[in-house]
Residue, then its C-alpha position, 0 to 999 in steps of 0.5 A: m540524448q537520454p530516453i525519457l522514462s515513462a509508463i514503465p509497467t511495475n508489479i509488487v511481488t508481496g508474500f509471507l516469509g519463506a512464501g516462495k517470493t525470491t523463486l517466482i521472480q527467478q522464474l520470471l526474470a528466466n522466462k521474461p522476453t529476451n528483447e526486454r530490460w527488466a529490473v528488481l528492487v528488492n527490500e529486505f529486513g536484515q542487514i546484508g542483502i542475500d536475494h541480490a546474490l540469489m537473482g543474479q544480474s546481467q545487462e538485461v536484469f538490473i536488481k538493486e536492494v534496499a536492506g535494513g528495515c521495512i520500505c514501507c517506513a521512513n516516509f519511503l525515502p529509502m525506497q525513493v532514493a533507491l527506486s530513482q536510482l535503479l530507474a536511471k541506471a537500468k531504464p528498464q521495460r518493466l519493474l517489479i518490487e520485491p518488499t520484505g515479508l513483513g511489510h504492507p504492501k497497501q501503503i507501498i501502493e499508496s507511494l507509488s501512486a502518488s502524483h510524481w511516479q504517475s508519468t514514470l510508472k504504470l502499476e499493474a498486478t500485484l502478486c501475493v504468493i503464499d505457500a499453499r502449506q504454509y497458510q493453514d497454519e493459524r499462526v500464518q492466517q492471522h498475521e495482521s501482514f499475510i492478512a493485509q498482503a492478501q487484501v490488496a492483491d490482484v492475483l494470490v500465487f499459491s506456489k508449492s502446489e504440488l506438494l498438497t493433497e486434493s483436500e488441501r487443494d480443496s481448502v486453499i480455493e476456499f480459502s481464496q473465496k472468502l476474502p472481500e471483494p473485488k475477490p483476486q484471480s487465484v493460481f496455483i504454480e509448481q517450481g515458481n513458474l507462472a504466466l507472464s500473462y498475470l502480470s498485467y491483471k489488475r482487477q477493479h477497486a470500489p472508487i473514493i468517493k469525494r464531494s463537499l459534505l458541509h456544502d456552502n455552510a462550510r466555505l471549503s473548496f474541496s477537490q474534485h481530483t483524485p490524489q493520482q491526478e494531481v498534488i492535492e491542494p488543502p482543504y481536501h476530504y475523501h470517504q470510501q467503503a473498502l475491505d469492509c471498512f469505512v474510510g475517511g480523511w481530511i487534509f486541512p491548511a497548515h494555518w488551521q488550529f484545531e483546539h487541542n482538547a476538544l479534537l482529543e475528545m471527538l477522537l477519543a470517542l469514535q469507535a474506530q479501527r484505527i486514527k492516525g493524524v498529522v494535525h496543527t492544534t492550539q498547543g502545537w503539532l500533534s501526532i495521533n495514532l489510535t488503534a482499539l488498544d492503544a493511544s499515542f498522541n506526541s508532539c511533532p515537527p510542523s507539517l506543510d499541511s494537517r492531515l486526519e484518516i479515520i479507518s472503522q469498521q462501523e459506519i460514520t456519518w461523515q457529515h456529522f463529524e465534519e461540522s464538528l472538525m469545523l466547530v473546533a477549528h481556527r481558520 
């Protein structure tokens, strides 16, 4: 009989290129409880795997690589396949995932929170490794990947802290205190050594608000469950405020069609940070990708449902926008 895998403590170890992620993981593996079996999933942006060779492998440590791109992309298929293979082979007591330094951990977290992983994985602390010297470079501070990694981290791990002066250490602390609430834990480490207790730390994030904005006149039955609890049955929507942004999303049945031109006019009129979607319109299925600087509308294959998500730095009246959506929807 094969043992059933369930609630495997899982940590994501992010960090900008050269921050010291591999060194940290090496030290965590060296200090793990001797009676535990750990597994590591490594994503390298290049085509050849190097971290695998650096970390080594033993009967109590299993390592698998996903090379040649970012596991945030391609619908997470490379990660899903590699992760399933790794878990089946290793049957670990803890899993560490190291995305490429150019990755967006929020997407990985959302993927690992999907319903089919709920019984297998137990997401614990997301660690963001920051070279305490490197972060002072404006090119690093302003990089999209660095900002995304720091904002979703439960623990900021400042590496190479033994090389800092007192004033530099103070500036590092000031940086961490400027991050949005709820603030992550901050810890300085030397030679990659981090106490294992930080792996279990999890900060409390703002809850997602779910309710039927249009009530009875919309004739919609919105799910009252989060995606983490069960598969979402459309129509569904949510809205929340997080990281100083207002976020709203919808999932509609595939047979619903939206007036093509009217929908585009609505979306282009919004002053949003980001709009993404795959929507069934009266002119066929459409993929939507809008930012403050770019707009992309392309035909795409049919999907299982229509999805739309809006991220804005300005507050949006979700009820008014949803009412407008319903006016251009053929149900």
